[in-house]
C-alpha positions as CSV (number, residue, x, y, z in Angstrom):
1,M,-0.1,-0.2,0.1
2,K,1.3,3.4,-1.3
3,C,0.9,5.7,1.7
4,Y,2.3,9.3,2.5
5,E,5.3,9.2,0.1
6,K,4.9,12.0,-2.3
7,F,1.7,13.0,-0.2
8,A,4.1,14.4,2.3
9,H,5.3,17.2,0.4
10,I,1.7,18.8,-0.1
11,Y,-0.1,17.4,3.2
12,D,0.3,20.6,5.1
13,D,-1.3,22.4,2.4
14,L,-4.4,20.3,2.6
15,I,-4.7,19.5,6.0
16,N,-4.4,22.9,7.4
17,T,-7.4,23.9,5.8
18,D,-9.4,21.4,7.8
19,I,-7.6,20.8,11.1
20,D,-7.4,23.6,13.6
21,Y,-4.0,22.2,15.5
22,N,-4.4,25.2,18.1
23,V,-7.5,24.1,19.2
24,W,-5.9,20.3,19.5
25,Y,-3.0,21.7,21.3
26,E,-5.1,23.8,23.7
27,K,-7.3,20.9,25.1
28,I,-4.2,18.4,25.3
29,I,-2.5,21.3,27.4
30,N,-5.4,22.1,29.6
31,L,-6.0,18.1,30.2
32,C,-2.3,17.9,31.3
33,K,-2.7,20.9,33.7
34,E,-5.9,19.2,35.3
35,L,-4.2,16.0,35.7
36,N,-1.0,17.3,36.8
37,I,0.8,15.6,34.0
38,P,4.7,16.2,34.7
39,R,6.4,18.0,31.9
40,R,9.2,15.9,31.3
41,D,9.3,13.6,28.2
42,Y,6.7,13.7,25.4
43,L,6.1,11.4,22.7
44,D,4.1,11.9,19.3
45,L,3.2,8.6,17.6
46,A,2.3,9.2,13.9
47,C,3.8,12.3,14.2
48,G,3.5,13.1,10.1
49,T,5.1,16.2,9.5
50,G,5.1,17.4,13.3
51,N,2.3,19.7,13.4
52,L,1.0,18.8,16.7
53,T,4.6,18.0,17.8
54,E,6.0,21.5,17.1
55,K,3.2,22.8,19.4
56,L,3.5,20.4,22.3
57,A,7.5,20.0,22.1
58,P,8.3,23.3,24.0
59,H,5.9,22.4,27.2
60,F,8.3,19.4,27.8
61,Q,12.0,18.7,28.7
62,T,12.5,16.3,25.7
63,A,10.1,15.5,22.9
64,W,10.1,12.7,20.7
65,G,8.1,11.9,17.2
66,V,7.8,8.5,15.7
67,D,6.2,7.7,12.0
68,L,6.4,5.0,9.8
69,S,7.0,7.6,6.6
70,Y,10.3,8.4,6.1
71,E,9.2,11.1,3.9
72,M,6.8,12.6,6.5
73,L,9.7,12.5,8.9
74,T,12.1,14.4,6.5
75,E,9.2,17.2,6.2
76,A,8.8,17.0,10.1
77,D,12.5,17.5,10.9
78,K,12.6,20.8,8.1
79,K,9.8,22.2,9.9
80,L,11.0,21.6,13.4
81,R,14.7,22.5,12.8
82,S,13.5,25.9,11.3
83,K,11.4,26.2,14.8
84,G,14.7,26.0,16.8
85,L,13.1,22.5,18.4
86,K,14.9,19.8,18.9
87,V,12.9,16.6,18.5
88,N,14.3,13.0,18.5
89,L,12.5,11.7,15.2
90,I,12.2,7.8,14.8
91,R,11.1,5.9,12.2
92,Q,9.2,2.9,13.5
93,D,5.7,1.0,13.5
94,I,3.7,2.0,16.2
95,S,1.9,-1.5,16.8
96,G,5.8,-2.6,17.5
97,L,6.9,0.4,19.3
98,N,10.4,0.0,21.0
99,L,12.3,3.2,22.3
100,N,13.4,1.8,25.7
101,K,12.2,5.0,27.4
102,K,8.9,6.3,29.2
103,F,6.9,9.1,28.7
104,A,4.8,11.5,30.7
105,L,2.5,12.4,27.9
106,I,1.7,10.2,24.4
107,T,-0.2,11.6,21.7
108,C,-1.6,9.5,18.7
109,C,-3.8,12.1,16.5
110,L,-5.2,12.6,13.5
111,D,-7.3,8.9,13.3
112,S,-3.9,7.4,12.9
113,T,-5.2,4.5,15.0
114,N,-7.8,3.7,12.2
115,Y,-4.9,2.8,9.9
116,I,-4.1,-0.3,12.5
117,L,-6.3,-2.5,10.8
118,D,-6.6,-5.8,12.8
119,E,-7.1,-6.7,16.5
120,L,-3.5,-8.0,17.1
121,N,-2.0,-5.3,16.2
122,L,-4.6,-2.9,17.7
123,K,-3.5,-4.6,21.2
124,N,0.1,-4.3,20.4
125,Y,-0.3,-0.8,19.8
126,F,-2.0,-0.2,23.2
127,K,0.3,-2.4,24.9
128,S,3.4,-0.6,23.4
129,V,1.9,2.5,24.9
130,F,1.1,1.0,28.3
131,N,5.1,0.0,28.7
132,H,6.0,3.4,27.3
133,L,3.9,5.4,29.4
134,D,4.9,6.5,32.9
135,S,3.1,5.5,35.9
136,N,1.5,8.8,36.0
137,G,1.2,9.6,32.1
138,M,-1.4,10.3,30.0
139,F,-2.1,8.9,26.8
140,I,-4.4,11.1,24.2
141,F,-5.4,9.6,20.7
142,D,-8.4,10.1,18.4
143,V,-10.2,7.9,16.2
144,N,-12.5,8.7,12.9
145,S,-15.7,7.6,14.1
146,H,-17.6,4.4,13.1
147,Y,-20.5,6.6,12.1
148,K,-17.8,8.6,9.9
149,I,-16.3,5.9,8.3
150,T,-19.5,3.8,7.3
151,N,-21.7,6.9,6.6
152,I,-19.6,9.9,5.7
153,L,-16.5,8.5,4.0
154,G,-18.2,5.1,2.8
155,N,-18.5,4.3,-0.8
156,N,-18.1,8.1,-1.8
157,T,-16.0,10.1,-4.1
158,Y,-14.9,13.4,-3.2
159,T,-13.0,16.0,-5.1
160,Y,-10.9,19.1,-4.9
161,D,-9.5,21.6,-7.0
162,S,-7.2,24.7,-6.6
163,E,-4.8,26.7,-8.7
164,E,-2.1,24.3,-7.4
165,I,-3.6,21.3,-6.3
166,T,-6.5,18.9,-7.7
167,Y,-7.5,15.6,-6.6
168,I,-9.9,12.8,-6.7
169,W,-10.5,10.7,-3.7
170,E,-12.4,7.5,-4.4
171,N,-13.7,5.3,-1.2
172,F,-14.7,1.7,-1.2
173,L,-16.2,0.4,2.1
174,E,-16.4,-3.3,2.8
175,N,-16.4,-5.3,6.2
176,E,-15.6,-2.3,8.0
177,I,-12.7,-1.3,6.1
178,V,-12.7,1.6,3.9
179,D,-10.2,1.5,0.9
180,M,-9.3,5.2,-0.2
181,Y,-7.8,5.7,-3.4
182,L,-6.2,9.4,-4.2
183,T,-5.1,10.6,-7.4
184,F,-3.5,14.2,-7.3
185,F,-2.3,16.5,-9.9
186,I,0.0,19.1,-8.7
187,K,1.1,22.1,-10.7
188,D,4.8,22.1,-11.5
189,K,5.5,25.5,-13.6
190,E,3.2,25.0,-17.0
191,L,2.6,21.1,-16.0
192,Y,0.7,19.4,-13.8
193,R,2.3,16.1,-12.3
194,R,0.1,13.1,-11.4
195,F,0.8,10.7,-8.5
196,D,-1.3,8.3,-6.5
197,E,-2.0,7.1,-3.1
198,H,-3.9,4.1,-1.5
199,H,-4.8,4.6,2.4
200,R,-7.0,2.3,4.2
201,E,-8.7,2.8,7.6
202,R,-11.2,0.5,9.9
203,A,-14.2,1.6,11.2
204,Y,-14.0,0.8,15.0
205,T,-17.2,0.9,17.6
206,C,-16.6,2.9,21.0
207,D,-17.3,-0.4,22.4
208,Y,-14.6,-2.3,20.9
209,I,-11.9,0.3,21.3
210,E,-12.9,0.3,24.9
211,K,-12.8,-3.3,25.1
212,I,-9.1,-3.6,23.7
213,L,-8.2,-0.7,26.1
214,T,-9.3,-2.7,29.1
215,D,-7.4,-5.6,28.0
216,C,-4.3,-3.9,27.8
217,N,-4.7,-2.2,31.3
218,L,-5.4,1.2,30.0
219,H,-8.5,3.1,31.6
220,I,-10.5,5.9,30.3
221,I,-10.2,9.6,31.9
222,T,-12.2,11.6,29.6
223,K,-13.9,10.9,25.9
224,L,-14.5,14.0,23.8
225,D,-16.1,15.1,20.7
226,N,-13.2,16.2,18.6
227,Y,-11.2,17.9,21.5
228,Q,-14.3,20.1,22.6
229,D,-15.5,20.2,26.2
230,K,-18.5,17.8,25.3
231,P,-19.0,14.1,24.9
232,P,-19.3,12.1,21.5
233,A,-22.9,12.1,20.1
234,P,-24.1,8.9,17.7
235,T,-22.8,11.3,14.7
236,S,-19.7,12.7,16.0
237,L,-16.9,12.6,13.5
238,R,-14.0,12.3,15.8
239,I,-13.9,10.5,19.0
240,V,-11.2,11.6,21.6
241,Y,-9.6,9.5,24.2
242,A,-7.5,10.3,27.1
243,V,-6.1,7.3,29.2
244,K,-3.9,6.4,31.8
245,K,-2.6,3.2,33.2
246,N,-4.6,0.7,35.2
247,I,-2.0,0.1,37.8
């Protein structure tokens, strides 16, 4: 599956029109204050180009970012260095995390958890988080809701057109997994370059996620609708979990 390769170079241009990272950052920082999370070591899983890492890293003594895409990490490195931020960037699969270090705060945002497609890898992911979390640490992650994947993304096609970027986004849903085929046309001087990407996400119900969390000795502190101060509704598009170790 080709994923986040050439897309890395235009990722911020597209995502920043839809995602307000300031809102996410403020909610995460407020949760850290409310729960007295130490400002020691921070880890951002599936950090991508470092948009959230950039905002949270200055509040911690050390910051780490992990992603499976070399291209995304390259973009993150350039961005963080330009801001004068020292962040340790590691290429690893978050389902097999092995950093030999514990963290006061771990995040995994922007539906990266949905990219984990089977129960074994989901359990390994949550177990890895447990093993890397301080005894008083907090893990915050979000998922595209079951409603969003099955009713909004589903078997639908979306298009986007601007002066510099045009894309066609075709989705096919089967057995709770949505296959997303994206075709991009990027303006390069007088020509447009084409490239294709294939992404897959699984639709997880809250009950399913919460059972796996319990199995992995992680208990829920709070559950939110898209980083807002309200609980999820049946039609929420993004569900946020803040969890701690059950020890």
